[in-house]
Phi, psi and omega in degrees: 000138175264144176242112188251120177288148177252186177296340171250104189306332180285343177265123189234136173269131175252123182242110185286157169276126183251128177253117184219159173207195183297344181274343183140216182211165172223141173208150174271122183265338178203136175219115188304311184297322179290317178301315181299320183276328185263334183246290179188165178274110179215157174239129179266137185238349184211137173247139180232156180214126177230156174233134182221154179271167179305137176088356179277134175243124178248119179124186008269119187247151168200163179248132181284334172232162187052047184302143184245127161273146183227134171252109192247148175204165180245129180255349176207129179089203187210137177226161168256117187253136186229139174235129180244126181286116181253015183266107186302327182278357183277143175293345179252021179307128179084353178272163179224161173236135175236133185220139172278124174245136181211164174296330180286313183277344174058017179286154173238160177231130173268118178247106185289167171304149181092007180240142166279145184224142175199168177212155180237131183274121181259343180262178180306321173203167178211142172251127190240125179236145181203150176261143180237147180272351174213169185280152176295130180225089186301335180292344180250004185281140176237142174246120179269140182300124186296331186245026179300120182296336180289340175271319173075035178289130177263081180294136179277070186295128181295125181056021178068011182280144176301143181288160173273126184239156171286165177301320179299316182287332174296335180262018182305148179278150172289160179301321182296328182260356182283150175287143179250168170260150178287000000 
């Protein structure tokens, strides 16, 4: 597995070695000892799986307590995945990383605690799976406005159409009014 640093060093792309032939393929998607030594020391406690249609944007979410680090990947389709640094003491505070994750490229993204996270579905549909370092706690969840100009995410919107959002995400907070981590 390759571990690729991004413009925000704490956010890491994991690119598996894929062994394939005419019968299909095999790849190792997670190995605890390698993750601990190459990325960071974390323990995962919850796995999630979602399916979304083209044009759906989920996020940008984070929890102010019971903060979650997420190791994310796509098993069907293609998404544009984004992590926004919400750690006020970080040199990359307010910056973001965007990466295409797909069933074809088989890449994963490590999004540490202290980051808002979201993704936009670019294919007909996408299945998104991820490991979390803490449990989902909706009472602590914050939704950051997906199109806040102060963050400047260039979402690859299909046909330039506005994304489909949940009611919660339509009410997302601007970066200026969102709670930060120290």
